[in-house]
C-alpha positions in Angstrom: -7.2 35.4 -8.4 -7.0 36.7 -5.0 -4.3 39.3 -4.6 -3.2 40.3 -1.0 -0.3 42.9 -0.3 3.4 41.2 0.4 4.0 43.6 3.8 5.0 41.9 6.6 2.4 41.7 9.2 -0.1 41.5 6.3 -2.9 38.6 6.3 -6.1 37.2 6.8 -7.8 37.9 10.2 -11.1 36.8 11.9 -14.0 38.6 14.1 -15.6 41.1 12.1 -16.0 42.8 15.1 -12.6 42.8 16.9 -10.3 41.4 13.7 -7.5 39.2 14.9 -5.2 37.0 13.6 -6.0 33.4 14.6 -4.0 30.5 15.7 -2.3 27.7 14.4 0.0 24.2 16.0 3.5 24.7 14.7 4.4 20.8 15.1 7.2 19.6 15.8 9.5 16.5 15.6 9.9 14.5 18.9 12.8 12.5 19.2 13.8 10.4 22.2 16.5 8.5 23.3 15.5 4.8 23.3 18.9 3.2 24.1 19.5 5.7 27.4 19.0 5.5 30.4 16.4 8.8 30.1 14.1 6.9 28.2 10.6 6.6 28.4 8.9 3.2 28.2 6.3 2.4 25.3 3.6 1.0 26.9 -0.2 0.1 25.7 -1.8 3.2 27.1 -5.7 1.7 27.8 -4.6 -1.9 28.1 -4.8 -2.6 24.5 -3.0 -2.4 21.4 -2.3 1.3 21.5 0.4 2.3 22.7 2.4 5.5 24.3 5.3 6.6 25.9 5.4 7.0 30.0 7.5 9.1 31.3 9.5 8.3 34.7 11.2 10.7 36.6 14.0 12.5 34.9 13.4 10.5 31.5 13.6 13.3 28.4 12.7 13.8 24.9 14.0 16.1 22.6 12.3 18.6 20.3 12.8 20.8 16.7 10.1 23.6 16.0 10.6 25.0 12.3 9.2 28.7 12.0 6.8 28.7 9.5 6.2 31.2 6.6 3.0 32.5 8.5 3.7 33.6 11.5 2.6 36.6 12.2 6.2 39.4 13.1 6.8 39.9 16.7 3.7 37.8 18.3 3.9 35.4 21.2 4.3 31.9 20.9 3.4 29.3 23.5 4.5 25.7 24.1 1.8 23.0 25.1 2.2 19.7 26.5 -0.7 17.3 25.9 -0.5 14.6 28.7 -2.5 11.8 30.5 -2.5 8.8 33.3 -3.8 5.5 33.6 -3.8 5.5 37.2 -7.3 5.4 39.8 -5.3 7.8 42.2 -3.1 10.8 41.4 -1.9 13.7 43.9 1.4 16.0 43.4 2.6 18.3 40.9 3.6 17.7 37.3 6.5 19.4 36.9 8.3 19.5 32.9 11.5 21.5 32.7 12.3 22.5 28.9 15.9 23.5 28.0 15.9 25.3 24.8 17.9 27.8 21.9 16.7 29.4 18.9 18.5 31.5 15.8 17.5 32.6 12.5 17.9 30.6 9.4 20.0 31.8 6.4 23.3 32.2 8.0 22.1 35.1 10.0 23.1 34.2 13.3 24.5 31.7 15.9 21.6 29.6 18.3 22.0 31.8 21.4 22.9 30.2 24.9 20.5 27.9 26.2 17.3 29.3 28.3 15.3 27.1 30.5 11.7 27.5 31.5 9.4 25.3 33.7 5.4 24.0 33.6 3.7 23.0 36.9 1.0 21.3 37.1 -1.1 20.7 40.4 -3.0 17.4 40.0 -4.6 17.6 43.2 -6.7 14.3 42.8 -8.2 12.0 40.5 -11.8 14.0 40.4 -9.5 16.8 39.2 -7.7 15.0 37.3 -9.2 12.3 35.4 -8.0 8.6 34.2 -7.3 8.8 31.0 -8.5 12.5 30.2 -6.2 14.6 27.7 -4.6 17.1 29.4 -3.0 20.3 27.6 -0.7 22.1 29.8 0.8 25.7 28.4 3.4 27.9 29.1 4.5 31.2 27.2 7.9 30.8 25.5 8.2 34.3 23.7 7.0 37.6 24.7 8.0 41.4 23.4 9.2 42.3 27.0 10.7 38.2 28.1 11.8 37.4 31.6 14.9 35.3 31.9 13.4 32.4 31.1 11.6 33.6 27.9 13.1 34.8 24.3 12.2 38.0 22.9 9.5 37.8 20.5 10.8 40.1 18.4 14.0 37.7 17.1 11.1 34.6 15.8 11.6 34.7 11.9 10.4 32.3 8.8 13.3 29.4 8.6 14.0 30.0 12.4 14.4 27.0 14.9 13.5 26.2 18.1 15.5 23.5 20.0 14.4 22.0 23.0 14.9 19.2 25.9 12.2 18.6 27.8 13.1 16.4 31.7 10.1 15.3 33.5 11.8 16.8 36.7 8.5 15.7 39.4 6.5 13.6 38.8 2.7 13.2 40.6 1.9 9.8 42.7 0.2 7.9 40.5 -1.4 4.2 41.7 -4.1 1.7 40.7 -3.3 2.0 36.8 -0.5 -0.2 34.9 1.8 2.5 35.1 3.0 5.0 37.6 4.0 6.9 35.3 3.1 10.1 33.3 1.9 9.6 29.6 3.6 12.6 27.4 1.6 12.0 23.9 2.7 15.4 22.2 4.4 18.8 22.4 3.6 21.6 19.8 4.1 25.6 19.9 1.0 27.5 19.5 1.4 30.6 17.6 -0.6 33.6 15.7 -1.0 33.1 11.9 -1.2 35.6 8.9 -2.6 32.9 7.0 -0.4 33.9 4.4 3.0 32.2 2.8 6.1 34.9 2.2 6.7 35.8 -1.3 10.7 35.6 -1.6 11.5 31.9 0.0 14.9 33.5 1.8 15.2 36.6 3.9 14.1 39.1 3.4 11.0 37.2 2.9 8.5 40.6 2.2 9.9 42.2 -0.8 
């Protein structure tokens, strides 16, 4: 058996020259309100059988992210949006607003008052944002010295929950395709990983 320390922040690093903890995806649950007036439409993406959710202005979705056991303590997390369009022409900006809250688990704290953070991506034209291209737009969600829109990275802990609401606040102008809306396929959080579980299943996790 390989035995490693149980200490917080210890684990497996990458790169012999400049060792650092690697990155993983924190996969969340995405929920759309299919009966509400702010729901996206599930329609064909490339005109065949494969369908994807197309978001119009002010359409919404909700997400929940569970903080895993291998999170590097005090590290920053980044919010990623995977999106595309199927138009033959595009211009303007894609702007998505996220409202979110967070709390540690195991009866330790209440969810803090909601914060709001915005992603903005200039689409420019069809040459810079081609039809059907898989785009990923990122924003930093937590920091050691956060802005008013970010959360404090040191608050993040195993079994904590990030609850998040997404609203497409500004849609680029899309023409020539089967839809003038933006296809948003996935939203995830990138986090640094120790590649290690915790010894305990409840806090204190590292004793």
